[in-house]
N, C-alpha and C positions, 0 to 999 in steps of 0.2 A: 564828270569826265576828267580823265587824267591827261594832262598835256605834257608830252615828252620834253619840250623845251623848258617847262616849269620844273620838271624833275631834275634836269641837267643844271639849271640855275640854282635850285635849292641845294643840290649836292655840293656845289662849289669845289673846295679842295678836299672835301671828305670823300671817303670811299663808299658811303652809304646814303640812301635817302629813305625816309619813312613817310608813307602817304596813306591817308584814310581812303576808303572806297569812293568817297565823294570828291576826292581831289585835294583835300586839305593836307598841306605839308606839316609834319610834326617835327619839332626839334627835340630829339631825345637821344639818350645813349643807346648804343646797340650792344646787345649781349655778345660776349666773345665767342660763343659756341654756335652761332647761327650760320647757315649756309648762304649761298648767293641770292636765294629767293626764299623769303620766309613769310608765312602768314602769321600775324600776331593776333591771337584769338583769346576770347574769354568764354567761360562756360555758359551754356544756355540755362536760364533759371525758370523759364516759363514752362507750363505743362504743354506737351505736344502729343498729338494723336494723328494716326494715319487714317485717311478716309477713302472709301470707294463708293462711287455713285452717289455722293452726297451724304453718305452715312458713315459715322465713326466706326472704325474697324478694331483698332487696337492702339494702346499708348506707344509712344516712341521712346526708346531708351535715351535719355538726355546725355548720357556719358559719351555717346557717339556723335553728338551734334555740337557745333561750335559757332559762336558769333565771330566773324572776321572783323576785327577792329582796325587793322592796318596791314599794309604790305611793306616789308623792308626788302629793298633790292640794292645790290651793289653796282658799282660803276660798270662792270663788264656787262651786266644785264641791261642797264639803261642804254649803253652804247649800241647794243644789238637791236633795240626797238626801232622799227622803221616807220611806223605810223606816227602821224603828228598828234593824234588824240586817240585815247583808248578808254573804254569803259572798264570798270573793275573786272568784269567777266572776261573781257578781251585781253587785259593784262595777264590774267591767270592763264588763259588759253595760249597766248603768245609765248609766255615763259615755258609752259609745258611743251610747246612746239620746239623750243630750243633743246629739248631732251634734258631739261633740268627738273628735278623733283622739288616740289615745294616742301619746305620744312615747316613744322608748326612750333610756335613758341607760346606757351600759355601764360599770358598775363594781360591785364586790362590796360589799354592805353588811355591815359587821362587827358 
């Protein structure tokens, strides 16, 4: 779970906070060209297949699937969050509800 008060505290005087889907705050530099809400992603390397009725139907093109490693959100986004706690999915949906588009930045957060 992501706790909004923890995001605010971690942000401090910075304009950004980076958090993993499990709520772990990351201390890292923010790329200059990202938007107010960014999914930090890494490529999927596992073999993927689509199934129907328990049977494998076809492989999935891995170039269209990403692992979400972290969320980077700016101060404006954090201030608009009204829930005290959010799951990663709820953060995604809430920000989308603000009519903001999530940007993707491809790199692995270590």
